[in-house]
DSSP file (Angstrom, degrees, kcal/mol; ACC not computed):
  #  RESIDUE AA STRUCTURE BP1 BP2  ACC     N-H-->O    O-->H-N    N-H-->O    O-->H-N    TCO  KAPPA ALPHA  PHI   PSI    X-CA   Y-CA   Z-CA
    1    1 A X     >        0   0    0      0, 0.0     4,-2.7     0, 0.0     5,-0.2   0.000 360.0 360.0 360.0 -38.7    4.0    8.3  -20.7
    2    2 A X  H  >  +     0   0    0      2,-0.2     4,-2.4     1,-0.2     5,-0.2   0.899 360.0  51.3 -63.5 -39.9    4.7    5.3  -22.9
    3    3 A X  H  > S+     0   0    0      2,-0.2     4,-1.8     1,-0.2    -1,-0.2   0.936 112.3  46.1 -61.9 -46.1    3.0    3.0  -20.4
    4    4 A X  H  > S+     0   0    0      1,-0.2     4,-2.9     2,-0.2     5,-0.2   0.901 110.8  53.3 -63.9 -40.6   -0.1    5.2  -20.2
    5    5 A X  H  X S+     0   0    0     -4,-2.7     4,-2.2     1,-0.2    -1,-0.2   0.924 108.0  50.5 -59.1 -45.1   -0.1    5.5  -24.0
    6    6 A X  H  < S+     0   0    0     -4,-2.4     4,-0.3     1,-0.2    -1,-0.2   0.870 112.9  46.3 -63.3 -37.0   -0.1    1.7  -24.3
    7    7 A X  H >< S+     0   0    0     -4,-1.8     3,-1.8     1,-0.2    -2,-0.2   0.947 111.7  50.0 -68.9 -48.9   -3.0    1.4  -21.9
    8    8 A X  H >< S+     0   0    0     -4,-2.9     3,-2.3     1,-0.3    -2,-0.2   0.869  99.3  66.8 -59.1 -38.3   -5.1    4.1  -23.5
    9    9 A X  T 3< S+     0   0    0     -4,-2.2    -1,-0.3     1,-0.3    -2,-0.2   0.627  91.1  64.7 -60.0 -13.2   -4.6    2.5  -27.0
   10   10 A X  T <  S+     0   0    0     -3,-1.8     2,-0.3    -4,-0.3    -1,-0.3   0.542 100.1  61.4 -84.5  -7.6   -6.7   -0.4  -25.8
   11   11 A X    <   -     0   0    0     -3,-2.3     3,-0.1    -4,-0.2     0, 0.0  -0.829  63.1-148.6-125.6 156.4   -9.9    1.7  -25.4
   12   12 A X  S    S+     0   0    0      1,-0.3    47,-2.3    -2,-0.3     2,-0.4   0.812  95.1  20.4 -85.9 -36.3  -12.2    3.8  -27.5
   13   13 A X  E    S+A   58   0A   0     45,-0.2     2,-0.4    24,-0.1    -1,-0.3  -1.000  71.0 172.6-134.6 134.3  -13.0    6.2  -24.6
   14   14 A X  E     -A   57   0A   0     43,-2.6    43,-2.7    -2,-0.4     2,-0.4  -0.995  18.5-151.6-144.8 138.8  -11.0    6.7  -21.5
   15   15 A X  E     -A   56   0A   0     -2,-0.4     2,-0.5    41,-0.2    41,-0.2  -0.892  11.6-155.9-106.1 138.9  -11.2    9.2  -18.6
   16   16 A X  E     -A   55   0A   0     39,-3.1    39,-2.8    -2,-0.4     3,-0.2  -0.957  12.8-165.5-116.3 131.6   -8.1   10.2  -16.7
   17   17 A X  E     +     0   0A   0     -2,-0.5    37,-0.1    37,-0.2     3,-0.1  -0.646  57.5  35.0-112.7 170.6   -8.4   11.4  -13.1
   18   18 A X  E     +     0   0A   0      1,-0.2     2,-1.0    -2,-0.2    -1,-0.2   0.851  60.0 169.7  57.0  41.8   -6.1   13.2  -10.6
   19   19 A X  E     +A   53   0A   0     34,-1.8    34,-1.6    -3,-0.2    -1,-0.2  -0.756   2.2 170.1 -79.6 106.9   -4.4   15.4  -13.2
   20   20 A X        +     0   0    0     -2,-1.0     2,-0.9    32,-0.2    31,-0.2   0.048  23.6 131.0-111.6  24.1   -2.6   17.7  -10.7
   21   21 A X    >   -     0   0    0      1,-0.2     3,-0.9     2,-0.1     6,-0.1  -0.694  36.5-169.3 -85.6 103.3   -0.3   19.5  -13.1
   22   22 A X  T 3  S+     0   0    0     -2,-0.9    -1,-0.2     1,-0.2    22,-0.0   0.838  85.6  59.5 -60.2 -33.9   -0.6   23.3  -12.4
   23   23 A X  T 3  S-     0   0    0     -3,-0.1    -1,-0.2     1,-0.1    -2,-0.1   0.756  98.5-138.6 -70.5 -23.0    1.3   24.1  -15.5
   24   24 A X  S <  S+     0   0    0     -3,-0.9     4,-0.4     1,-0.0    -2,-0.1   0.692  72.5 107.0  75.9  18.2   -1.2   22.3  -17.7
   25   25 A X     >  +     0   0    0      2,-0.1     4,-1.8     3,-0.1     5,-0.1   0.706  58.6  69.7-101.0 -22.2    1.4   20.7  -20.0
   26   26 A X  H  > S+     0   0    0      2,-0.2     4,-2.1     1,-0.2     5,-0.2   0.944  99.2  45.1 -67.3 -50.0    1.4   17.1  -18.9
   27   27 A X  H  > S+     0   0    0      1,-0.2     4,-2.6     2,-0.2     5,-0.2   0.935 114.0  49.0 -63.4 -46.5   -2.0   16.0  -20.3
   28   28 A X  H  > S+     0   0    0     -4,-0.4     4,-1.9     1,-0.2    -1,-0.2   0.870 109.4  54.5 -59.5 -33.6   -1.5   17.8  -23.7
   29   29 A X  H  X S+     0   0    0     -4,-1.8     4,-0.8     2,-0.2    -1,-0.2   0.913 109.4  46.8 -65.1 -41.1    1.9   16.0  -23.9
   30   30 A X  H >< S+     0   0    0     -4,-2.1     3,-1.1     1,-0.2     4,-0.3   0.925 110.1  53.7 -63.2 -43.9    0.2   12.7  -23.4
   31   31 A X  H >< S+     0   0    0     -4,-2.6     3,-1.6     1,-0.3     6,-0.3   0.836  99.7  61.4 -62.3 -33.6   -2.4   13.5  -26.0
   32   32 A X  H 3< S+     0   0    0     -4,-1.9     3,-0.4     1,-0.3    -1,-0.3   0.792  98.8  57.4 -63.6 -26.5    0.3   14.4  -28.5
   33   33 A X  T << S+     0   0    0     -3,-1.1    -1,-0.3    -4,-0.8     2,-0.3   0.577 105.8  53.5 -76.6  -8.7    1.5   10.7  -28.2
   34   34 A X    X   +     0   0    0     -3,-1.6     3,-2.1    -4,-0.3    -1,-0.2  -0.583  61.3 164.0-126.3  67.2   -2.0    9.6  -29.3
   35   35 A X  T 3  S+     0   0    0     -3,-0.4    -1,-0.1     1,-0.3    -2,-0.1   0.692  72.9  64.1 -64.3 -18.5   -2.8   11.5  -32.5
   36   36 A X  T 3  S+     0   0    0     -3,-0.1    24,-1.8    23,-0.0     2,-0.3   0.506  96.4  75.2 -81.7  -2.4   -5.8    9.1  -33.3
   37   37 A X  E <   -B   59   0A   0     -3,-2.1     2,-0.3    -6,-0.3    22,-0.2  -0.828  67.6-148.7-109.1 146.8   -7.6   10.4  -30.2
   38   38 A X  E     -B   58   0A   0     20,-3.3    20,-2.2    -2,-0.3     2,-0.3  -0.682  25.5-156.6 -97.8 164.9   -9.4   13.7  -29.6
   39   39 A X  E     -B   57   0A   0     -2,-0.3     2,-0.3    18,-0.2    18,-0.2  -0.988  19.7-170.2-148.7 156.6   -9.3   15.0  -26.1
   40   40 A X  E     -B   56   0A   0     16,-2.1    16,-2.6    -2,-0.3     2,-0.4  -0.927   9.5-158.6-134.7 158.0  -11.1   17.2  -23.5
   41   41 A X  E     -B   55   0A   0     -2,-0.3    14,-0.2    14,-0.2     3,-0.1  -0.995  12.9-134.5-142.0 139.4  -10.1   18.5  -20.1
   42   42 A X        -     0   0    0     12,-2.8     2,-0.1    -2,-0.4    41,-0.1  -0.209  36.2 -86.9 -78.8 174.2  -12.2   19.7  -17.3
   43   43 A X        -     0   0    0     28,-0.1     2,-0.3     1,-0.1    11,-0.3  -0.369  54.8 -89.1 -72.7 163.7  -11.6   22.8  -15.2
   44   44 A X        -     0   0    0      9,-0.1     2,-0.3    -2,-0.1     9,-0.2  -0.618  54.6-176.2 -77.5 133.3   -9.3   22.4  -12.1
   45   45 A X  B     +C   52   0B   0      7,-2.7     7,-2.6    -2,-0.3     2,-0.2  -0.935  22.5 101.9-134.5 154.4  -11.4   21.5   -9.0
   46   46 A X        -     0   0    0     -2,-0.3    34,-0.1    33,-0.2     5,-0.1  -0.407  54.2-125.8 143.3 144.2  -10.8   20.9   -5.3
   47   47 A X  S    S+     0   0    0     -2,-0.2     4,-0.1     3,-0.1     2,-0.1   0.683  92.1  57.3 -84.4 -18.8  -11.4   22.8   -2.0
   48   48 A X  S    S-     0   0    0      2,-0.5     0, 0.0    31,-0.1     0, 0.0  -0.263 107.4 -85.8 -99.1-172.3   -7.8   22.5   -0.9
   49   49 A X  S    S+     0   0    0     -2,-0.1     2,-0.9     1,-0.1    -1,-0.0   0.733 109.9  86.2 -66.0 -22.0   -4.5   23.6   -2.4
   50   50 A X        -     0   0    0      2,-0.0    -2,-0.5     0, 0.0     2,-0.3  -0.728  64.6-177.8 -85.1 105.7   -4.5   20.3   -4.3
   51   51 A X        -     0   0    0     -2,-0.9     2,-0.3   -31,-0.2    -5,-0.2  -0.769   4.9-163.3-104.7 149.8   -6.6   20.8   -7.5
   52   52 A X  B     -C   45   0B   0     -7,-2.6    -7,-2.7    -2,-0.3     2,-0.3  -0.952   8.9-155.8-133.2 151.7   -7.4   18.2  -10.1
   53   53 A X  E     -A   19   0A   0    -34,-1.6   -34,-1.8    -2,-0.3     2,-0.4  -0.839  15.8-134.9-113.2 159.0   -8.6   18.0  -13.6
   54   54 A X  E     -     0   0A   0     -2,-0.3   -12,-2.8   -11,-0.3     2,-0.3  -0.954  21.3-158.1-106.9 136.1  -10.4   15.2  -15.4
   55   55 A X  E     -AB  16  41A   0    -39,-2.8   -39,-3.1    -2,-0.4     2,-0.4  -0.872   3.9-161.6-111.9 150.4   -9.1   14.3  -18.9
   56   56 A X  E     -AB  15  40A   0    -16,-2.6   -16,-2.1    -2,-0.3     2,-0.4  -0.998   5.8-174.9-132.1 130.3  -11.0   12.5  -21.6
   57   57 A X  E     +AB  14  39A   0    -43,-2.7   -43,-2.6    -2,-0.4     2,-0.3  -0.983  10.9 171.4-122.1 138.1   -9.6   10.8  -24.6
   58   58 A X  E     -AB  13  38A   0    -20,-2.2   -20,-3.3    -2,-0.4   -45,-0.2  -0.999  37.3 -96.1-148.7 146.0  -11.7    9.3  -27.3
   59   59 A X  E >   - B   0  37A   0    -47,-2.3     3,-2.0    -2,-0.3   -22,-0.2  -0.211  38.5-113.0 -61.6 150.4  -11.2    7.9  -30.8
   60   60 A X  T 3  S+     0   0    0    -24,-1.8    -1,-0.1     1,-0.3   -23,-0.1   0.677 112.1  62.7 -61.7 -22.1  -11.7   10.2  -33.7
   61   61 A X  T 3  S+     0   0    0      2,-0.1    29,-0.4    28,-0.0     2,-0.4   0.554  89.4  85.2 -81.5  -5.9  -14.7    8.3  -35.1
   62   62 A X  S <  S-     0   0    0     -3,-2.0     2,-0.3   -50,-0.1    27,-0.2  -0.779  70.6-147.4 -96.2 138.1  -16.6    9.2  -31.9
   63   63 A X  E     -D   88   0C   0     25,-2.5    25,-3.0    -2,-0.4     2,-0.6  -0.802   6.1-138.4-106.2 147.2  -18.4   12.5  -31.6
   64   64 A X  E     +D   87   0C   0     -2,-0.3    23,-0.2    23,-0.2     3,-0.1  -0.926  20.2 177.0-101.5 121.9  -19.0   14.7  -28.6
   65   65 A X  E     -     0   0C   0     21,-2.9     2,-0.3    -2,-0.6    22,-0.2   0.737  65.9  -1.9 -93.5 -27.7  -22.5   16.1  -28.5
   66   66 A X  E     -D   86   0C   0     20,-1.3    20,-2.9     2,-0.0     2,-0.3  -0.984  52.8-163.3-161.9 147.5  -22.3   17.9  -25.2
   67   67 A X  E     -D   85   0C   0     -2,-0.3     2,-0.4    18,-0.2    18,-0.2  -0.982   5.4-170.7-131.1 149.8  -20.1   18.5  -22.2
   68   68 A X  E     -D   84   0C   0     16,-2.5    16,-3.0    -2,-0.3     2,-0.7  -0.924   5.5-165.6-142.3 114.7  -21.0   19.8  -18.8
   69   69 A X  E     -D   83   0C   0     -2,-0.4    14,-0.2    14,-0.2    13,-0.1  -0.897   5.7-162.1 -98.7 114.0  -18.4   20.7  -16.2
   70   70 A X        +     0   0    0     12,-2.1     2,-0.5    -2,-0.7    12,-0.1   0.327  45.0 136.2 -82.0   9.5  -20.2   21.0  -12.8
   71   71 A X        +     0   0    0     11,-0.2   -28,-0.1    10,-0.2     2,-0.1  -0.907  56.4  39.4-103.8 130.0  -17.3   23.0  -11.4
   72   72 A X  S    S-     0   0    0     -2,-0.5     2,-0.7   -29,-0.0    -1,-0.1   0.540  84.1-159.6 -78.3 151.6  -17.8   25.4   -9.8
   73   73 A X    >   -     0   0    0      5,-0.2     3,-1.9     1,-0.1    -2,-0.1  -0.877   7.3-159.0-101.5 109.7  -20.7   23.9   -7.9
   74   74 A X  T 3  S+     0   0    0     -2,-0.7    -1,-0.1     1,-0.3    -3,-0.0   0.729  94.7  50.6 -62.5 -21.7  -22.8   26.8   -6.5
   75   75 A X  T 3  S-     0   0    0     -3,-0.1    -1,-0.3     3,-0.0    -2,-0.0   0.486 103.1-133.3 -94.1  -3.7  -24.3   24.3   -4.0
   76   76 A X    <   +     0   0    0     -3,-1.9    -2,-0.1     1,-0.1     3,-0.0   0.907  53.1 148.2  53.8  49.4  -20.9   23.0   -2.9
   77   77 A X        +     0   0    0      1,-0.1     2,-0.3    35,-0.0    35,-0.2   0.729  56.9  36.0 -85.3 -23.8  -22.0   19.4   -3.1
   78   78 A X        -     0   0    0      1,-0.1     3,-0.4    -5,-0.1    -5,-0.2  -0.955  62.0-139.6-135.2 148.4  -18.7   17.8   -4.1
   79   79 A X  S    S+     0   0    0     -2,-0.3     2,-0.4     1,-0.3   -33,-0.2   0.926 112.1  17.5 -63.9 -46.7  -15.0   18.3   -3.4
   80   80 A X  S    S-     0   0    0     20,-0.4    20,-0.7   -34,-0.1    -1,-0.3  -0.867  95.3-139.5-128.3  95.0  -14.4   17.6   -7.1
   81   81 A X        -     0   0    0     -2,-0.4   -10,-0.2    -3,-0.4    19,-0.1  -0.057  28.4 -92.6 -56.9 155.9  -17.6   18.1   -9.0
   82   82 A X        -     0   0    0    -12,-0.1   -12,-2.1    17,-0.1     2,-0.4  -0.167  26.2-143.3 -67.8 161.9  -18.5   15.7  -11.9
   83   83 A X  E     -DE  69  98C   0     15,-2.2    15,-2.5   -14,-0.2     2,-0.4  -0.997  16.8-159.3-126.3 122.5  -17.7   16.1  -15.5
   84   84 A X  E     -DE  68  97C   0    -16,-3.0   -16,-2.5    -2,-0.4     2,-0.4  -0.869  10.3-177.8-109.5 136.2  -20.3   14.9  -18.0
   85   85 A X  E     -DE  67  96C   0     11,-2.4    11,-2.7    -2,-0.4     2,-0.6  -0.999  13.8-154.1-130.5 131.2  -19.7   14.1  -21.6
   86   86 A X  E     -DE  66  95C   0    -20,-2.9   -21,-2.9    -2,-0.4   -20,-1.3  -0.927  19.5-164.8-104.4 117.5  -22.4   13.0  -24.1
   87   87 A X  E     -DE  64  94C   0      7,-3.0     7,-2.3    -2,-0.6     2,-0.5  -0.744  14.1-151.0-102.0 148.5  -20.9   10.9  -26.8
   88   88 A X  E     -DE  63  93C   0    -25,-3.0   -25,-2.5    -2,-0.3     2,-0.6  -0.980  14.4-178.7-117.4 118.0  -22.5    9.9  -30.2
   89   89 A X  E >   - E   0  92C   0      3,-3.2     3,-2.1    -2,-0.5     2,-0.4  -0.946  68.3 -51.1-118.7 107.2  -21.2    6.6  -31.5
   90   90 A X  T 3  S-     0   0    0     -2,-0.6   -27,-0.1   -29,-0.4     0, 0.0  -0.527 123.7 -25.2  56.8-118.1  -22.8    5.9  -34.8
   91   91 A X  T 3  S+     0   0    0     -2,-0.4     2,-0.4    -3,-0.1    -1,-0.3   0.093 120.1 101.6-106.5  22.6  -26.5    6.4  -33.9
   92   92 A X  E <   -E   89   0C   0     -3,-2.1    -3,-3.2     2,-0.0     2,-0.4  -0.903  56.8-154.5-112.5 131.1  -26.0    5.6  -30.3
   93   93 A X  E     -E   88   0C   0     -2,-0.4    30,-0.5    -5,-0.2     2,-0.4  -0.872  10.3-173.5-106.2 139.6  -25.8    8.3  -27.5
   94   94 A X  E     -E   87   0C   0     -7,-2.3    -7,-3.0    -2,-0.4     2,-0.5  -0.980  11.8-155.2-136.6 121.4  -24.0    7.6  -24.3
   95   95 A X  E     -Ef  86 124C   0     28,-3.3    30,-2.7    -2,-0.4     2,-0.5  -0.841  15.5-171.6 -92.9 124.1  -24.0   10.0  -21.2
   96   96 A X  E     -Ef  85 125C   0    -11,-2.7   -11,-2.4    -2,-0.5     2,-0.5  -0.978   8.6-165.3-121.4 125.9  -20.9    9.5  -19.0
   97   97 A X  E     -Ef  84 126C   0     28,-2.7    30,-3.0    -2,-0.5     2,-0.4  -0.937   9.0-167.0-104.2 124.7  -20.5   11.1  -15.7
   98   98 A X  E     +Ef  83 127C   0    -15,-2.5   -15,-2.2    -2,-0.5     2,-0.3  -0.931  15.8 160.6-112.7 136.7  -17.0   11.1  -14.3
   99   99 A X  E     - f   0 128C   0     28,-1.6    30,-1.2    -2,-0.4     2,-0.6  -0.996  36.8-145.8-154.0 151.5  -16.2   11.9  -10.7
  100  100 A X  E     - f   0 129C   0    -20,-0.7   -20,-0.4    -2,-0.3    30,-0.2  -0.917  32.0-148.5-118.2  99.8  -13.6   11.5   -7.9
  101  101 A X        -     0   0    0     28,-2.6     2,-0.6    -2,-0.6     5,-0.1  -0.411  16.7-116.7 -72.8 140.0  -15.6   11.3   -4.7
  102  102 A X    >   -     0   0    0      3,-0.2     3,-1.4     1,-0.2     7,-0.2  -0.677  21.2-146.8 -73.1 118.2  -14.1   12.6   -1.4
  103  103 A X  G >  S+     0   0    0     -2,-0.6     3,-1.0     1,-0.3     4,-0.2   0.789  93.1  63.5 -62.2 -26.9  -13.7    9.5    0.8
  104  104 A X  G 3  S+     0   0    0      1,-0.2    -1,-0.3     2,-0.1     3,-0.1   0.747 120.2  22.3 -69.8 -22.3  -14.4   11.4    4.0
  105  105 A X  G <> S+     0   0    0     -3,-1.4     4,-2.5     1,-0.1     3,-0.3  -0.119  80.3 139.4-133.8  36.7  -17.9   12.3    2.8
  106  106 A X  H <> S+     0   0    0     -3,-1.0     4,-2.9     1,-0.2     5,-0.3   0.884  70.1  52.7 -54.1 -47.2  -18.6    9.5    0.3
  107  107 A X  H  > S+     0   0    0     29,-0.5     4,-2.0     1,-0.2    -1,-0.2   0.913 113.3  44.1 -59.0 -40.7  -22.2    8.8    1.3
  108  108 A X  H  > S+     0   0    0     -3,-0.3     4,-2.2     2,-0.2    -2,-0.2   0.943 116.4  45.0 -68.1 -47.3  -23.2   12.5    0.9
  109  109 A X  H  X S+     0   0    0     -4,-2.5     4,-2.2    -7,-0.2    -2,-0.2   0.892 113.7  49.5 -66.7 -38.7  -21.3   13.0   -2.4
  110  110 A X  H  X S+     0   0    0     -4,-2.9     4,-2.6    -5,-0.3    -1,-0.2   0.903 109.9  52.8 -65.6 -40.0  -22.6    9.8   -3.9
  111  111 A X  H  X S+     0   0    0     -4,-2.0     4,-1.8    -5,-0.3    -2,-0.2   0.910 110.3  46.9 -60.1 -43.0  -26.2   10.8   -2.8
  112  112 A X  H  X S+     0   0    0     -4,-2.2     4,-1.6     2,-0.2    -1,-0.2   0.882 111.7  51.3 -66.6 -38.2  -25.8   14.1   -4.6
  113  113 A X  H  X S+     0   0    0     -4,-2.2     4,-2.9     1,-0.2     5,-0.2   0.909 106.6  54.3 -64.4 -41.6  -24.4   12.4   -7.7
  114  114 A X  H  X S+     0   0    0     -4,-2.6     4,-2.6     1,-0.2    -1,-0.2   0.905 105.4  53.1 -59.6 -41.7  -27.3   10.0   -7.7
  115  115 A X  H  X S+     0   0    0     -4,-1.8     4,-0.7     1,-0.2    -1,-0.2   0.888 113.1  44.7 -59.4 -39.2  -29.8   13.0   -7.7
  116  116 A X  H >< S+     0   0    0     -4,-1.6     3,-0.6     1,-0.2    -2,-0.2   0.930 114.7  46.4 -70.2 -46.7  -28.0   14.4  -10.7
  117  117 A X  H >< S+     0   0    0     -4,-2.9     3,-2.1     1,-0.2    -2,-0.2   0.854 102.4  63.5 -68.4 -36.6  -27.7   11.2  -12.7
  118  118 A X  H 3< S+     0   0    0     -4,-2.6    -1,-0.2     1,-0.3    -2,-0.2   0.815  99.8  55.6 -59.4 -29.7  -31.3   10.2  -12.1
  119  119 A X  T << S+     0   0    0     -4,-0.7     2,-0.3    -3,-0.6    -1,-0.3   0.496  87.0 101.6 -81.5  -3.3  -32.4   13.3  -14.1
  120  120 A X    <   -     0   0    0     -3,-2.1     2,-0.3    -4,-0.2     4,-0.1  -0.626  64.5-145.2 -82.1 139.1  -30.3   12.2  -17.0
  121  121 A X        +     0   0    0     -2,-0.3     2,-0.1     2,-0.1    -2,-0.1  -0.786  54.8  13.6-104.6 149.6  -32.1   10.6  -19.9
  122  122 A X  S    S-     0   0    0     -2,-0.3     2,-0.5     2,-0.1   -28,-0.1  -0.447 111.3  -6.5  92.7-164.1  -30.9    7.8  -22.1
  123  123 A X  S    S-     0   0    0    -30,-0.5   -28,-3.3    -2,-0.1     2,-0.4  -0.568  73.5-177.2 -73.5 119.1  -27.9    5.5  -21.8
  124  124 A X  E     -f   95   0C   0     -2,-0.5     2,-0.4   -30,-0.2   -28,-0.2  -0.959  15.8-176.5-130.3 138.6  -25.9    6.6  -18.8
  125  125 A X  E     -f   96   0C   0    -30,-2.7   -28,-2.7    -2,-0.4     2,-0.5  -0.995  11.5-155.4-131.5 136.5  -22.7    5.4  -17.2
  126  126 A X  E     +f   97   0C   0     -2,-0.4     2,-0.3   -30,-0.2   -28,-0.2  -0.957  25.6 166.6-109.1 129.5  -21.0    6.7  -14.0
  127  127 A X  E     +f   98   0C   0    -30,-3.0   -28,-1.6    -2,-0.5     2,-0.3  -0.899  21.4  69.4-136.7 167.4  -17.3    6.1  -13.8
  128  128 A X  E    S-f   99   0C   0     -2,-0.3     2,-0.9   -30,-0.2   -28,-0.2  -0.847  90.9 -34.9 127.4-161.9  -14.4    7.3  -11.7
  129  129 A X  E     +f  100   0C   0    -30,-1.2   -28,-2.6    -2,-0.3    -2,-0.1  -0.853  54.1 171.5-100.7  99.2  -13.2    6.8   -8.2
  130  130 A X        -     0   0    0     -2,-0.9    -1,-0.1   -30,-0.2   -20,-0.1   0.571  32.2-142.9 -85.5  -9.6  -16.3    6.6   -6.1
  131  131 A X        +     0   0    0      1,-0.2   -25,-0.1    -3,-0.1    -2,-0.1   0.897  50.5 146.0  46.1  44.3  -14.6    5.6   -2.9
  132  132 A X        +     0   0    0      4,-0.1     2,-0.3   -26,-0.1    -1,-0.2  -0.204  42.2  80.4-103.9  39.8  -17.6    3.4   -2.3
  133  133 A X  S >> S+     0   0    0      6,-0.0     3,-1.8    -3,-0.0     4,-0.7  -0.796  80.5   4.1-135.1 177.1  -15.7    0.6   -0.6
  134  134 A X  T 34 S-     0   0    0      1,-0.3     3,-0.5    -2,-0.3     5,-0.1  -0.108 126.0 -15.8  49.2-130.8  -14.2   -0.4    2.8
  135  135 A X  T 34 S+     0   0    0      1,-0.2    -1,-0.3     3,-0.1     3,-0.2   0.602 125.5  75.3 -80.9 -11.7  -14.9    2.1    5.5
  136  136 A X  T <4 S+     0   0    0     -3,-1.8   -29,-0.5     1,-0.2     2,-0.4   0.834 105.8  20.0 -72.2 -32.8  -15.9    4.9    3.2
  137  137 A X  S  < S-     0   0    0     -4,-0.7    -1,-0.2    -3,-0.5     2,-0.1  -0.965  78.8-128.2-146.7 121.4  -19.4    3.6    2.3
  138  138 A X    >   -     0   0    0     -2,-0.4     3,-1.1    -3,-0.2    -3,-0.1  -0.389  13.4-133.4 -71.6 141.4  -21.5    1.0    4.2
  139  139 A X  T 3  S+     0   0    0      1,-0.2    -1,-0.1     2,-0.2    -7,-0.0   0.799 105.0  67.4 -61.3 -28.7  -22.9   -2.0    2.4
  140  140 A X  T 3         0   0    0      1,-0.3    -1,-0.2     0, 0.0    -2,-0.0   0.799 360.0 360.0 -63.4 -28.9  -26.2   -1.2    4.1
  141  141 A X    <         0   0    0     -3,-1.1    -1,-0.3     0, 0.0    -2,-0.2   0.462 360.0 360.0 -81.8 360.0  -26.5    2.0    2.0
């Protein structure tokens, strides 16, 4: 936890992936070590027995204007649907989509994410584990 705390302290906004704690105590325990940060957590997602949450930590001077948890996804487009947070930093708005793409179907899931993101207005960032490297996703695409 101390190592993670030291890393998080270097950033204003950070997303944490692969939170697989069924009990739901690990992420709040980490957040308690970082009192200058506010935090959010997504719903648990995944088609298999292995479910994951996304966590978000952000400095107290940053405001959250909106969150959108795309889980459950009625169209079943992603193994772990994206989590969107719209931040307001002073007079600047930033849309961040966080996702953990299934490497076995990376081209399909990235394509679906692109459709979603293209409809977003304003300053937009996509982050997470896109599995868009090596054998998962062709350079030609």
